[in-house]
N, C-alpha and C positions, 0 to 999 in steps of 0.2 A: 541358526548357529548358536550353540551354547555359550553363555557368557557375553553375548553381544550387547554392549551398553545402549545401543540405539533401539533395541527391541525390548518391550516390557516382558517380564516373565508372567506366567499364568497367575492371575490374581494381583499382579504388580500394578503400581500406579505411576502415572506420568504427571509431573507437576505442570499445571496450566494456570496462566494468569489471564483473566478475562477483563477487558476494558470496554466501557460503554462510551458512546459518542466520539468515535474516532473516524477519521476520514482516510480511506485507502484509495489508491489509484491502482487498478488491476489492468494490465495491458494484455494484448493478444499473445505477445512473445517477449522474450528477454531482450531482444535487440531493440524493440520499441522502448522498453524501460530504460535502456542505456541512452537512447536518443533523448528521452525526456530529462534524464539526469545531466546530460551534456548542455542543456539549456540553462544558463546561469539563473534566470529569474525563477525557474521551476525548482532547480536544485536547492536554492535557499529556503524553499518552502517544504522540503522533504526532510523529515527527522531521521528516517532510516529505511532500509530495504528489508522487508520480511521474507521474500522469496525472490527468485530471479525475475518474476513478473509482477510483484506487489510492492508498492511504495507506501510508506506511512507519512501522512501529511501533518505538518505542524498544526497544533490546535488553533482554531479560529481562522485558518487561512484557506478554507475550502473555496470561497468565492474567488480569491486571487488565483488559485490553481485552475479553476474552471475557465476564468478569463484568459489565462495564458495558454491553456490547451486550445481554446477557440481561436486565439491569434495564430497558433501554429497550424490551423486548419482542421483540427480534430473536432469531433462532435461527441463530447463526453456524455455518457448516460449516468444520470444521478439517481441513485436508488436509496430509499429509506431515510429521507431527511425531510424535516418540516421547517427548518430554519432558513432555507435559501429564499432569497427575494426574487 
């Protein structure tokens, strides 16, 4: 659609901000993400929601998030980190 602000024009640019060393929780579906946010201990560790299935975790709180997910009975898969003990 012409003039659609969500679609770049040919040769247009989309501003992107890249961050390193961030922790994300990606869930299977949006309902599970809502369930995680409903848990007070987990919600306080989440800075924001990037999509309906992706949560951004507060810096330095990855261990706390993993522990809380395990307490809930989940088995989180940790990818791309060397700092976890």
